N, C-alpha and C positions, 0 to 999 in steps of 0.2 A: 504494500500500500504506500510505503514511503517513496519508493522509486517512482511509482505511477503518479503520485501527487506532485512530486518534484518535477517530473517530466512535463506534465500538463501545465504546471505553473510556469515553466520555462517557455512553453509554447503560447502562453497567455490564453489558454482555454479555461475560462472561468467555471463552466459547468462541470467538466470532468475533474479539474483540480479541486473545486469545492466539494464534490462528492467524495473524492479520495481523502480530503482533509477530514470531512465528517466521519468517514469510516475509520480513519486512523485514531480520531478522538474517541470514538466508541470502543475501540480496542485498547485504549489507554497506552498507545505507543507514540503518539504525536510528539511528545516532549522527551522521548528517549534519545540519548546522544547518538546511538547508532542510527536511529531513524533520521535524525537531523543530518547526519553525514550523508546518508543515502539520498535524502531529499535535495541537499545542496548540489551533490554531484549530478543527479538526474536533472535538476533545474538547468545546469550548464549544458547538459546534453540536449535537452529540449530546445533551449534557445539557439544552440549551434545548428542543430538539424533543421530547425525552422528557417534559420537565416541562409544556410548553404544548400539545403535540400539534399544533402548527402550524408551517409553514414561512414564515419572514418575509421572506426576500430570495433573490436569485439564488445567492449563495454557499451558503446553506443547502440550496437545491434541488439544486445540483450535488453537494454532499457526500452528501445523502440518496440521490441516484440512484446514485452510485458505491458506496455501502454496500449498497444494495439489490441491485445487480448482483453484487457480491462474494458476498453471502449466497445469492443464487439459484444461482450457480455452485458454491459449496461444497456446498449441500444436494443439488444435482443430482448432483455427483460422489460424494458419500457414499451417496446412496440408490440409485444405478444398479445396484449389484450385490447389493442386499439383497432376498432373496426370502423371503416368509412363506407 
């Protein structure tokens, strides 16, 4: 949750970063030093990937994969009961 929240904060995605923040708070990990370090690192990755459009190393690739999976699950859950 910390990597995902940091990544989406770095991309300036307020919805997904806010949701990840909320979930980290509910799990009582948001203020954990390890979570803080993961968040800060992922924030930099999110900002860099957004700016360059490229993944430069394995750490960035892992963060992007985690964030993409989180996003997929969120939108799947949100959209499953919506009928138009």
